[in-house]
C-alpha positions in Angstrom: 50.3 85.2 35.9 47.6 82.7 35.0 46.1 82.5 31.6 43.4 80.4 30.1 41.7 80.1 26.7 38.3 80.1 25.1 37.6 79.3 21.5 35.3 77.4 19.2 36.3 73.8 18.4 37.2 74.7 14.8 40.0 77.2 13.9 39.7 77.0 10.1 43.4 77.1 9.4 44.5 79.6 12.0 48.1 79.1 13.0 49.5 79.1 16.5 51.3 82.5 15.9 48.6 84.9 17.0 48.4 83.0 20.3 52.1 82.9 20.6 52.2 86.6 20.1 49.5 87.2 22.8 51.5 85.0 25.2 54.8 86.7 24.4 53.2 90.0 25.4 52.1 88.5 28.7 55.5 87.0 29.3 57.3 90.3 28.6 56.6 91.5 32.1 56.4 88.1 33.9 58.9 85.4 35.0 56.1 82.8 35.5 53.2 81.9 33.4 50.7 79.2 34.1 48.4 78.3 31.2 45.2 76.2 31.7 43.9 74.5 28.6 40.7 72.4 28.3 41.9 69.9 25.6 38.7 69.9 23.6 39.0 70.8 19.9 41.4 72.5 17.5 41.6 75.8 19.4 42.7 74.0 22.6 45.3 72.0 20.6 46.6 75.2 18.9 46.9 77.0 22.3 48.7 74.0 23.9 51.1 74.1 20.9 51.6 77.8 21.4 52.5 77.3 25.0 55.0 74.6 24.1 56.6 77.0 21.6 56.9 79.6 24.3 58.4 77.1 26.7 61.1 76.3 24.1 61.8 80.0 23.4 62.0 81.0 27.1 63.7 78.3 29.0 64.8 80.9 31.5 61.2 81.5 32.6 58.8 79.2 34.5 56.1 78.4 32.0 53.6 75.6 32.8 50.9 74.0 30.6 48.2 72.4 32.6 45.3 70.3 31.1 42.1 70.7 33.1 39.5 68.0 32.6 35.9 68.2 33.8 35.9 64.4 34.6 38.1 61.4 34.4 38.7 60.0 31.0 39.9 56.4 30.3 42.4 57.8 27.9 44.4 59.2 30.8 45.2 55.6 31.7 45.6 54.2 28.2 47.6 57.1 26.8 49.3 58.2 30.0 52.7 58.6 28.4 51.2 61.2 25.9 49.8 63.3 28.8 53.1 63.1 30.8 55.1 64.2 27.8 52.8 67.0 26.6 51.5 68.6 29.8 53.2 69.7 33.0 50.2 68.6 35.0 46.7 67.2 34.4 43.9 68.3 36.8 40.7 66.3 37.0 38.1 68.5 38.8 36.7 65.9 41.2 34.4 68.6 42.7 32.4 68.3 39.4 31.8 64.6 40.0 28.2 65.3 41.0 27.6 67.6 38.0 25.8 66.1 35.0 28.4 65.4 32.3 26.6 67.8 29.9 27.1 70.7 32.3 30.6 69.6 33.5 32.4 71.2 30.6 30.8 74.6 31.3 31.6 74.3 35.0 35.2 73.4 34.1 35.4 76.4 31.8 34.2 78.7 34.6 36.7 77.2 37.0 39.5 78.0 34.6 38.3 81.6 34.2 38.0 82.0 38.0 41.6 80.9 38.4 42.9 83.1 35.5 44.1 86.7 35.3 43.8 86.7 31.5 41.7 85.0 28.8 42.8 84.6 25.2 39.8 84.0 23.1 38.9 83.1 19.5 35.1 83.6 19.5 33.0 84.7 16.6 29.6 83.0 17.1 27.2 84.3 19.7 26.3 80.9 21.0 28.0 77.8 22.3 30.5 77.0 25.1 33.2 79.4 23.9 30.7 82.3 23.7 29.4 81.5 27.2 33.0 81.3 28.6 33.8 84.7 27.0 30.7 86.2 28.5 31.5 84.8 31.9 35.0 86.2 31.8 33.7 89.6 30.9 31.3 89.5 33.8 34.1 88.5 36.1 36.2 91.5 34.8 39.0 89.4 33.4 41.5 90.9 30.9 40.6 89.5 27.5 42.8 89.3 24.4 40.7 88.5 21.3 42.4 86.6 18.5 40.9 87.2 15.0 40.1 84.3 12.8 41.3 84.1 9.2 39.6 86.2 6.6 37.3 84.6 4.0 35.8 82.1 6.4 32.0 81.8 6.0 30.1 83.3 9.0 28.1 80.0 9.3 31.3 78.0 9.6 
């Protein structure tokens, strides 16, 4: 089973537990779970943390956390130890090298959706990259689990 995530950069205090719960449901019928994360913003950090929690809880299962980058970042060299410690693998999509950097993130998101069986989403605004990724996943017929954001968060936030 392959899972990926889509969410706005801000999570406004959401904890990892709704994501852990969604992943636990997936893992209940699987021995292997591969999770692709984009590494851009609070939601991606929260999802990566949730996958790490799952890995510690289910050491008997094969769970992999893979960071997928749209292009090479210098920080991969300068902070290499961080990436080796926190991710099972880092993929840089070299096929996006000719894509303008402003479109590369969207292309990366579509690549992750194309690879995945399931999308876990935290999307409440009808614009932006998370919204576009969710719409793309719906068009591709992917199974989608929607995470609800905390109550009392302004709609404009």
